[in-house]
N, C-alpha and C positions, 0 to 999 in steps of 0.2 A: 878327389873330393874327399875335404878332411873334415870330422868329425870331432866337434870336441865337447865330450860329454861326461867325464869325469871328473867332479872333483874330488882332488887327492890333496890332505892337508896334513902338512908335517913334511918330517925328515926321517924317512925309513930306511934308509942305506944301512943303519947297523943290522939291521932286519934282511934287510936282501940278500946276503950274502949265498955264493950255490952251495948245496947241499947234495947234489944228485939225485935229486927226486925228480920224478915225473911233472912236478907241478914246477920245474923250476923258472919258468918265463912267468908267471904267475906272481909268484914269491917276488922275482924281481920288481916288480911293480909296486905291489901293492904289502908285499912283508909277511912272516913267518906268521903272526901273530893273525891277519886276516885268512892266510891258508886255514888255521886250525879254526876259523870260525865256520871256513864254508865245511867242514869238515864234520862239525858238531851240528849242523844248520838240520832241521827237519821240514820239507817243505812236500807239497799236496800239488799233484801235475793233476790236472779234472780233465780227461781226455787222452785219448794215445792216437788222436790220425796225424794227419799233414804236420799243425803245428804241436802238438806233444808228445812225436817222435825227436823233434829237433829242438824240445825243451829237455827231452830225456838225454837227450845228446848228448847238449852244451852241460848240461848239470853233470852226470857223469865224468866228462871229459875233463871238469874242472874239478871236481874232487867234490864234490857237495855228497856229503853224507858218508865220507869214509871212515869217518873218528866214531864220535858218538852219535853222530848224525843219521838220517835216514831219509831215502825221496818214497812215497808214496806215489801211487798212479792208479787212477779206474778209469776203465771204458768198458761198457756192456757191448759193442758192438764186435763180428766177427769180419775176418778177411777178406774185404773182396778185392777180385781179378786187378777190377777196374782203381784200386787203391797204390799199386804197386808201384807208378812210375812218380808219385810224389812222398810217399810214407817209407820213407829207404830204408828202416829198418824190419823192412818185412821183405820175403823173398817167396818166388811163385810157390814152393813148400808150405809154405803158410797160411796158402787160402783155405776161406771156412775156422780157422783155427781164432782164438779169443786176443784182441787189439793190445790188451794190456800186460796181460803173459807174457805174449809173443816179445811186446818192445823191453818187458821186463828184464826176458832174457839175452835178449841182442845186448842190451846195455851191461850186463854183467858179462859177457863175453870180450866188451871192449874196456871195461874195466874193473877187474873180478873183485876189487877192494868195494864198491859200493854195494851198499846197502840197501836193497829196494824192496819195497811192497807192493804186490798187482790185485787189483780187483777188476772181477767182470760185474760189476754195478752203475747204474746208474745213480746220479746222486739224484735225490729227494726226499721228500716227508715216506717215503715207506722202506729207503735204505739207512733212517735216522737211528736205529739201533745200532749199526758200523758205524757209521758218520757221526757219532755222537757229542756232546757235548766234552767227554773224556777223551774224546777221538782230535777233535780240534782245536782243543787246553792244550795237548802239546804240541802243536803245530809251530814254528816260526813264520810261518806265508804260504800262499795258494798263487801258482799258476794255472789263470785257465787257461784252456786249449779246447773251448766250446763250439761247435756250430748253431744252437741257438738261444733265442735270448731267455727265454723262459727259464734254463739251465744257469746263464750267468746271473738271472737279477734272484735267483735262489741262494748262488754262490757268494753274491753280493753279498744280502742277509745274512748269512752265514761268517763273513766275515766281519761286519759291521759288528753283529751280537758279541760272536768270539773277541772283537779287538784285534785280530791280527791284518798284515798284509794281505794287496790282493793283488796280480799285476794280469791285468786283463787285454789278450792278445788275439787280434780276428784279419782275416784276410779274404777280399772279393775279387780273383781275378788278378789283378797286376798292381793294386790297392791294397792298404791294408794299415792298423792303426795299434799303437799300445798307448795302453791306458795303467797309469800307477794309482792305487789307492792306500792312502798312507792313515794307519787309526790319529783320527782327533788332530787333523792335520788337513785331508782333503776331501773333497765332495768325492759320494760314491759313485759307482756306474750307476747305479738308479735314477740319480740325481738329476741327471739329461736324457735326455731321450731322442732317437731320431725321428724325423718327420714320417711318418706310414707312407706305406707303398704306393702307386696308385692302384689301382684294382682297376678290372673290365668292367663297363656298364653295364646293369642287368639286362637290358634291354638289345645290347650288340648281343652279347651270349647267346640271349635267350630264340632272338629271333633277326638279328640283322648281322651273321658277323663280315666281316670282309678280309679278314686274315687268318696265317695258318694259326697265330697264339690263340685268337677266340676260339676256334674248333677244338685245339688240344685242352684247353681250361675248359671246356664243355665236357669233353672226355673225362677228364678227371672228377669232373664234380659227378657225371653220369655212374662212374668206379665207384663213388665214394657214397654215392645217394643207393644202387643197386647190390653192389657186395658189401657194405659198409655199412650204412646208416640203418636198412631197415631192418640188417640180422639181426644187429645190435639190439633195437628194439623189442623184438622176437626175444633174441637171448635172455634180454633180460627179465620178458614177460611171464620164461618158463622159469626162471630162476628165484626170482624175487614175489612173494604173495604178495608184497605192500606194493609192486610198482601201478597195476591198475590206479591203487589210490592217490598217489603221486600224480599220477599223470591227467587226471580228472580235474587238478586243480590248478591246472594250468590253466592260462589266459587266454581268450577269442577262440579260434576253431582250432589250436594246438592238440586238444585231446581226441577232435573229431580224427586228424590227420595221421596221427599215430598210432591210435587203435584200429583206425581202418588200413595202415599199413602190417600191421599185428594180423590181421584177419586175412590181407590178402597172402601173407607170408606163412599162416601156420595154417589155412583153411582153404583159401580158393584158388591159389596158383601153387600150392606146394606139389614138388614134383614126385612123382613115384621111382620110375627111373629115368636112366640116362635121354631116354625119351621125350621127356615132360619136358627135360631142360632143353633140348632141342626144339622142340615147338614151342616154349618161353622165347627161345634165343629170335627163332622165325618171325614173333607177334610182335619181339619186342624193336625190330627190326623195321617192320612194316609201319609201324605205329610213328619211328623215331624218321626215319629218310624217305617216308612216303604220305601217310596219315596227316601229320603234324605242316607237312608243307604245303600238302592241299589246302588245309585249312584256310594256312597263311592267305595262299593266293584265294580264297574265297571270301576273305576279307580285305584283301589289297591287292586286287587281279594286276596283270601285268602294264595294262595301259592306266591305270587309278594316276586320277593327279592329286593336289593339296590344295586348301584352298584356296590360294595363291596362283593358281592355274601352274605350277611346274609338276614335271615327273613324279610321281611318288617313290619311285625306283629309280633313285638317283642320287651321284651324291656317293658317300659310304655303302647305302643301302645296293644290294645287289640281288636281281631280280633273281631266285630260288629255282631249281625244278625238280622234282618230287622225281626218286630212283624207282625203277620200275628192276624186284629181284630176279636175279639168273644164277643159276647154281652154279653155271660154269666161270663164272668170273671170280677170277682167287680171293678179289677184295670182299666182296662179299662173301665166301664162305668162309675170309678168314676171319668175319666177324661171328660168325657162329658156332665157329669152331672155339675161340677163345670164351664167347661169352656160355655157351652151353657148358665146358668144361668149367669155369669156374661157378659156374650155377651149381651145377652136380658139389665140387667140392666145398660150400657152403652148405650142401646138406646133408654131408657126408655121404653122396652117390658115387660110383665106381665110374671113372672118367674113362672115357673113349680119346685115346688120341687119333684114330685111322681117318682120314679125312673123308675118302670113299665110303666111310660107311657112314659118316656123318650126312654126307652129300645125300645117301639112299632116306635115309631118314629124315631129312628135310622138303626130299620132294612128297614127301605123303602128309603134311602141313596143311590144314586149312584155311586158307587166311581168307577173313570175310570181306566181304566189299565194306568201303568206304563212303560215306556219304556225307559231306561238311553241314556242319548245323551253325545254324542264323543264333545271333546275340550272343557268341563268344568273342571275347574282350581281350583284345593285344594291345598291350602296351607300346606307343612308337615312339617315344621318347625318355629322355634316363628320368627326369622331374617325375614324369607321371607312373614311370617304373616302381623309382624310391619311394613315390609318397603311396602305393599300391602295398609294397615290402612292409611300410613303416606302419601300416593302417592292419597288420597281420592277425598283431592280439585286441583289433579291436569290432573286428567281425563277429554277428553272435554264431551260437553254436547248439545245431538242430542236434538238442538232448533227446528228443527220444531216438534219434540214428544213433547216438553215441552207447545209451542204453541197451540195444539193439544188438549192435556188435559186443558187448561187455557179457550178453547174455549167451552169443552164438559163439563165442571164444569162451565159454564157460563150458560149452554144452560137446563141445565137437573140436577142440585144439586138444593136440593130443600133447600132454605135459611130460611126456619121455623122447619128445623132438629134439634131435641133435642138431643145432644152428652154430655153424662159428663164422662169426664175421671175418672179414680179406682184410687187412692190413697192407695198401700199397707198397709195392717193394719194386725199384725199379731196376734194380742191378742183376737178379734172376733170371736168367733167359729160360726156365722151366718151368715157370710159374704162373705165364702168360697174360700177367696181367698189362707188361708193354704192348706185347699180341693184340690184347683187345682194344686197348689207347689210342697205339697207333690206324688201329681199323678204325676203330670210331671215330675216330675225327677226321681221318680221309675220306669217309664218307661221307659228312657234311661238309667236305670240302670240297667234295665230286656235287652235292647241292645247290654251293652258291659259286659254283666256275672259279673255286681258289686254291693255286696251286699247290698239291700235297706234299706232305714231308715223308722224308725218309726216316726208318726206325733211329737212326743215330739223332738226328736235327729232334724227332719229335721225343727222343730220352733226355734230352737237356732243356727243350723247356716244358716240358710235364713234368720233372724233375727237378724243374726251377733251379738247375746246373751251372753257374758261371764255372769254369774249369776253372782248379787251385795251381796253383805253377809255384816249381819247387824254390826257385830264385826268391818270390814273396815270401816264401814262408821262411826260406833262412835269414831272409834281410832281417824281418818283424819278431822273428825268435832270437837274434843275435842283441837285437837293441831291447827286448824283455829283459836278456838276462844281466844286459845292463845296469838295470834298476834294479834287479834281485840284487845283484854285488852291490849297488850303493845301503839295498835295507841291511844284508848280512852283516854289511861293514858299520852299521851303527848310525849313517845320518837320518837325520831326522827333519831339518829344515826345511821350508818349502822350495827353495829355490833350489836342492841340490838334484832335484826329481826332474826329468823331463816326460810328458807324455808326446808320444812320436805319430806323424802320418807320413806316409809313403804312397806315391804311383809310380812305380820303374818303367811306365808305359812314355813318362813325359822328358825326362825323369825329374823326379820332385820329392823333395825331403825337406820336413820340418818337424821343428820342436817349438816345444811350450811349454810353461809351468802348468804344473794339474791347478785348478780351479782351488781356492779354501770352501772347505766346507761353512754352509750359508749358517749364521747364526741369529736364535731366538732367544725371547727371555722373558722372565715372569718376576717380576717385583723385581727385578734389577739384574737378575741370576741370568748371565748367559750361559745359552748351552746350544751343541750341535747334536747331529746326528748319531756322534759318537759317545755323547752323555746317555745316562738311565735313570731313575730310582733304585737303588737297593733296598730289598725288601726280604727280611727272612724269615720263613715260617717255622710253626705254623698260626695263621691267625686264620678268626672265624672273619667271614665276611664285612658285618660290625665293626669288629676292633679295623680289622683292614681299611675303613671307611673313616675312622676314626681317624686312625694315622695320620692321616693325609691330611685332616684337618685339622688336629690340633699340633704336628711336627711343620708342615708341610704349608698351612693356612690356604688347602686349596681343597674348595669343596665335590667333592667326583659326582658327576652328572649322570654321567654312563659309563661302564667296564665291561671290555668285550676281551676273550681271548679267542684269537683265530677269528672262525667264521661267527663262533655263540655269544651274545649278549647277557653277561650275566647281572648286570645290575643293571638299571637306569630309571632318573626321577620317573617316567610317566611310567614304571611298573604298576601295575594291578599290588594293592595293599596286599592280597592273600598271598598271592605268588612272591612278595618281597619280603613277607614276616615269617614265610618259611625258609627264606633262605640266607638270609641274615645270621641267625644261628651257627650256621653249618660251617665249617674248615675252608678256606679257599677251595682245596683238590676236591672238596666232596663236592660244591657245586661247581667245578668243570667239569666232573664225573657224570655228574648228571642232567646238565645241561647240554654238553657234548656229546653226552652218549659214548664216550670213550672210557678204555681206565686209563688212566697214568701209566708208562711202562717203566720198567725197573731202572732201565738205562737215563730217564729224564732227570737232569738236577735241579732242572730249573725249570719255570712258565715263564711266558711273559703276557703282558696285561697290556693291552691300549683303554688309556684314560681322557676322559673327558671333564674337562673344569671347569670353575667358576673362581674366580679371586675372592675376595672378602667385599668389595665391592658388587659381587653379583656378577661380572664383567666375563665371557669366555676367555678364556688364555690359553696359549700352545704349550704345552709340555711335554718332558722325553716321555718313554716306554717304561713299564716297570721291571724288572727282572725278580723273580719272586722265587726265592731260593727255599729247596724243598727240605724239610729237617732230613 
C-alpha cells in the first residue's frame, strides 16, 4: 500500500544535513527548521486512553515539546486491568494509578528531553479555572483522544472560540477516522452529526423481549432506576431546601412520580438493617419475575388471538412463564446477594458478603399472594407505547396526593439520612454492579426462554463495549500525527489537509479534503463559525445595544449568555428598565445568579438581530472582553 499524504514544498537539502541527533531521519525529510518548530510547539492531548497513549508516544518520539514547547495531557480515569492489552504505556503494576500521570512518566522515560504536564481532570465547565482562556491562549493545537461525544463537542467549542487547530481521532473496533479542524478554513466537529443509534423499542423492553440484548438493556435500566435515579432524587431532597419547589413546577405527573419515589426511599421502604435490604430484594424479585409476568399473562393468555385470528404470542413475541423463587437456585440467590448489598451501599449500611447468611435471611421473608388486576393497560406495539410516553407530561396530576406526600416528607423524612447514588462501573469485579446486571438479565431471559449470557458477554453488551484493537489505534494515531505535522509546518490551505477513514477488516483506507466552513452573510459581509464580533467592556446593557445599532446597523432583539436570557424585545418593561443602566457583567451576575470568576477574561453572548428593514439576520456571536 502506498499513501501520499505529505505536501512537501521547496528544496530542503541544505537544511537536511546530518547532525548526529535523535531526530536525524525527520530532519532528512523535513529539515532543521521544521524540527525546531516541533521542539517549540505546545499541544494539548485530551485523554490518555488507547489513542492518547499512541499520540503521546508519537509526539514524544518526534521531539514535540523538547525546546520552548510543551505537551499537556489530561485524563480523569484510573488505569484498569482491561486497559493493558491496548494502552501500551501502562503495565500491571500501574493498575489503579492515574492514566495521565502514568503515561506522562512513561514518555519521559522514552525521551527525557520532552516536557510533559499531566492533569487528572476532565474537560468541562467545572475545570475552566484550570483550562482557562489563558491556558488555551498559549497552545498551538489540541489533539482529542476522547471516548464520548459531549466532551468532543465541548473541546470543539473551545478550539473554535480560541481559534486553534483541533485534530479529532476516534476508533470503533476495526474502524476509525481522523478529522482535522483548521481555523478560518474548515468546518468544525459539531458542524455535522452522525445519525442517532437505533434504540430498542419501548414495548419490547418492557413486555416482549426476544434477545439477550433486550434483557441486558432492561437490567441496565433497572440498575439506573433503583440504585441511581431514585437515590439521586432523595439525596437532592435532603441537601436542597428548594428541591420540592422546583419539582412541583414540572409538567404533568412528573412531580407526583418523583415525590412518590422520594417518599418510598426516605420513609416507606427505607431499610434500617441489612435484613431489610434482603427483604426488599426478595420482594423486588417477586414483583419483577413473577407478579408482572402473571399480570401480562392475565391480560394476554397463552391462547390469546389477535383481531385477525392469529396467535398473539407468535413471531417475535415469546410467551413468558413466571418464575418461582428457589433459594437453592444459584441464579436466584445471585440476584438477592447483589441487590441486597447494593441497596445497603446506597443507604450506608454494613454489607454482608456471606451467601449462606443471606440465604437464611431470605427464607424468613413473607411474600404476599399476588392477584392479577383487571383494567391494567399494557401497550402491545411501539407506536402505542411511544404515544403513551409522549403524553407523559399531558396527564393530569392528583394535586391532593402531591400535597399529602409533601406533608409526609416534611413530618417523617429524616434530613440527616445518608443516601449515596451508585454510578454503574463495569470494570470493578468487587462492586457487585455486574453481578446484579448478569443475574437481573438472565432471570428475565429465563422468563422468556431466551438463552442466558455469561458474565463476559453480559459485560460487553451492557457496557456497550466494542473491543478496542491496538492496530486500529496505532494506524489512526499515525494518520492524526501526519495532520499535526502539517499544522506545525505552517500549512493552511485546505487541499494540504486530509480527513481519514479506515476499516482494517476489509481492508479499506480513504482520504478526503476537509469540508470548508459554511458561509453566511449580513449586509454583504460574509462570515463563518470562526468569525465573531469583538466588543471591549465595560458597557452598560443600553450602551451595548446602541453599539450594535450604530456601528453594525443591527437591532438586537434577543441577547443571551449560556442559558440565561439577558434581554429580549418581549421582556416586561419594568425588568428591561432595571437592566438597561447596569454594566453587562452585572446583568450576567444577576440573571445567571453566578459570580464571574477571576480566570474569565471574556464572556460569550449570542444575539438575534433585525436589519434596517426589520428582517431577521443571522450574525456571529459576540466576544465581550472584560476590563
